[in-house]
C-alpha positions as CSV (number, residue, x, y, z in Angstrom):
1,X,-12.0,68.4,-4.2
2,X,-9.6,71.0,-2.8
3,X,-8.0,68.9,-0.1
4,X,-7.0,65.3,-0.8
5,X,-5.8,63.4,2.3
6,X,-3.6,60.3,2.5
7,X,-6.7,58.5,3.7
8,X,-8.5,59.4,0.5
9,X,-5.6,58.1,-1.6
10,X,-5.4,54.9,0.4
11,X,-9.1,54.3,0.0
12,X,-8.9,54.9,-3.8
13,X,-5.9,52.5,-4.0
14,X,-7.9,49.9,-2.1
15,X,-10.9,50.3,-4.4
16,X,-8.7,49.7,-7.4
17,X,-6.8,46.9,-5.6
18,X,-3.5,48.7,-6.1
19,X,-0.3,49.2,-4.1
20,X,2.4,51.7,-4.5
21,X,4.4,52.2,-6.6
22,X,2.0,52.2,-9.6
23,X,2.5,52.8,-13.3
24,X,0.0,54.2,-15.8
25,X,-0.5,50.7,-17.2
26,X,-1.2,49.3,-13.7
27,X,-3.8,52.0,-13.1
28,X,-5.5,51.4,-16.5
29,X,-5.5,47.6,-16.0
30,X,-6.9,47.9,-12.5
31,X,-9.7,50.2,-13.7
32,X,-10.6,47.8,-16.5
33,X,-10.7,44.8,-14.2
34,X,-12.9,46.5,-11.6
35,X,-15.3,48.0,-14.2
36,X,-15.6,44.5,-15.7
37,X,-16.3,42.9,-12.3
38,X,-18.9,45.6,-11.4
39,X,-20.5,46.1,-14.9
40,X,-24.3,46.4,-14.1
41,X,-25.3,44.5,-17.2
42,X,-23.5,41.4,-15.8
43,X,-26.4,41.1,-13.3
44,X,-29.1,40.6,-16.0
45,X,-30.7,37.2,-15.8
46,X,-28.9,36.1,-12.6
47,X,-32.1,35.9,-10.7
48,X,-35.9,35.7,-11.3
49,X,-36.5,38.0,-8.3
50,X,-36.8,41.6,-9.7
51,X,-36.2,43.2,-6.3
52,X,-33.0,41.3,-5.8
53,X,-31.9,42.1,-9.4
54,X,-32.5,45.8,-8.9
55,X,-30.6,45.8,-5.6
56,X,-27.6,44.2,-7.3
57,X,-27.9,46.4,-10.3
58,X,-28.0,49.5,-8.2
59,X,-25.0,48.3,-6.2
60,X,-23.1,47.7,-9.4
61,X,-23.9,51.2,-10.7
62,X,-22.8,52.7,-7.4
63,X,-19.5,50.8,-7.5
64,X,-19.0,51.9,-11.1
65,X,-19.2,55.5,-10.1
66,X,-16.9,54.8,-7.1
67,X,-14.3,53.1,-9.4
68,X,-14.4,56.1,-11.8
69,X,-13.9,58.5,-8.9
70,X,-11.0,56.5,-7.5
71,X,-9.4,56.3,-10.9
72,X,-9.8,60.1,-11.3
73,X,-8.2,60.7,-7.9
74,X,-5.3,58.5,-8.4
75,X,-4.7,59.9,-11.9
76,X,-4.7,63.4,-10.6
77,X,-2.3,62.6,-7.8
78,X,0.1,60.2,-9.4
79,X,0.0,60.7,-13.2
80,X,1.3,64.2,-14.2
81,X,-0.6,66.1,-16.9
82,X,0.9,66.2,-20.4
83,X,1.0,70.0,-20.2
84,X,3.2,69.9,-17.1
85,X,5.9,67.9,-18.8
Protein backbone atom coordinates (compact mmCIF):
# COMPACT_ATOMS: atom_id res chain seq x y z
CA UNK A 1 0.00 0.00 0.00
CA UNK A 2 2.46 2.57 -1.25
CA UNK A 3 0.03 5.07 -2.69
CA UNK A 4 -3.04 6.04 -0.67
CA UNK A 5 -5.51 8.25 -2.52
CA UNK A 6 -8.13 10.60 -1.13
CA UNK A 7 -10.71 8.21 -2.57
CA UNK A 8 -9.26 5.35 -0.47
CA UNK A 9 -9.47 7.51 2.65
CA UNK A 10 -13.03 8.60 1.85
CA UNK A 11 -14.06 4.96 1.33
CA UNK A 12 -12.48 3.92 4.65
CA UNK A 13 -14.24 6.77 6.46
CA UNK A 14 -17.52 5.71 4.85
CA UNK A 15 -17.07 2.08 5.94
CA UNK A 16 -16.49 3.22 9.52
CA UNK A 17 -19.30 5.80 9.25
CA UNK A 18 -16.97 8.66 10.24
CA UNK A 19 -16.56 12.26 9.13
CA UNK A 20 -13.58 14.53 9.57
CA UNK A 21 -12.26 15.66 11.95
CA UNK A 22 -11.85 12.45 13.96
CA UNK A 23 -10.23 11.60 17.27
CA UNK A 24 -8.63 8.37 18.37
CA UNK A 25 -11.69 7.70 20.53
CA UNK A 26 -14.04 8.24 17.57
CA UNK A 27 -12.02 5.81 15.49
CA UNK A 28 -11.96 3.13 18.19
CA UNK A 29 -15.70 3.49 18.85
CA UNK A 30 -16.56 3.32 15.16
CA UNK A 31 -14.48 0.17 14.76
CA UNK A 32 -16.15 -1.49 17.77
CA UNK A 33 -19.65 -0.59 16.56
CA UNK A 34 -19.05 -1.87 13.03
CA UNK A 35 -17.37 -5.07 14.23
CA UNK A 36 -20.31 -5.71 16.56
CA UNK A 37 -22.81 -5.13 13.74
CA UNK A 38 -20.94 -7.44 11.37
CA UNK A 39 -19.85 -10.13 13.83
CA UNK A 40 -20.29 -13.44 11.94
CA UNK A 41 -21.49 -15.27 15.04
CA UNK A 42 -24.55 -12.98 15.16
CA UNK A 43 -25.90 -14.86 12.14
CA UNK A 44 -26.05 -18.21 13.94
CA UNK A 45 -29.60 -19.47 14.25
CA UNK A 46 -31.21 -16.66 12.25
CA UNK A 47 -32.45 -19.04 9.58
CA UNK A 48 -33.06 -22.73 9.09
CA UNK A 49 -31.72 -22.48 5.55
CA UNK A 50 -28.02 -23.50 5.67
CA UNK A 51 -27.25 -21.93 2.27
CA UNK A 52 -28.70 -18.56 3.33
CA UNK A 53 -26.87 -18.75 6.66
CA UNK A 54 -23.53 -19.44 4.95
CA UNK A 55 -24.07 -16.55 2.53
CA UNK A 56 -24.73 -14.15 5.41
CA UNK A 57 -21.87 -15.60 7.45
CA UNK A 58 -19.46 -15.14 4.52
CA UNK A 59 -20.66 -11.58 3.95
CA UNK A 60 -20.09 -10.82 7.64
CA UNK A 61 -16.58 -12.30 7.48
CA UNK A 62 -15.80 -10.19 4.41
CA UNK A 63 -17.12 -7.05 6.09
CA UNK A 64 -15.05 -7.80 9.20
CA UNK A 65 -11.90 -7.91 7.06
CA UNK A 66 -12.97 -4.71 5.28
CA UNK A 67 -13.58 -2.92 8.60
CA UNK A 68 -10.16 -3.99 9.91
CA UNK A 69 -8.51 -2.74 6.70
CA UNK A 70 -10.37 0.59 6.88
CA UNK A 71 -9.33 0.99 10.51
CA UNK A 72 -5.69 0.26 9.64
CA UNK A 73 -5.76 2.79 6.80
CA UNK A 74 -7.33 5.56 8.87
CA UNK A 75 -4.99 4.83 11.78
CA UNK A 76 -1.96 5.04 9.49
CA UNK A 77 -3.09 8.32 7.95
CA UNK A 78 -4.61 10.23 10.87
CA UNK A 79 -3.09 8.78 14.03
CA UNK A 80 0.66 9.45 14.34
CA UNK A 81 2.90 6.68 15.66
CA UNK A 82 4.15 6.95 19.22
CA UNK A 83 7.74 6.85 17.93
CA UNK A 84 7.20 9.96 15.81
CA UNK A 85 6.12 12.10 18.77
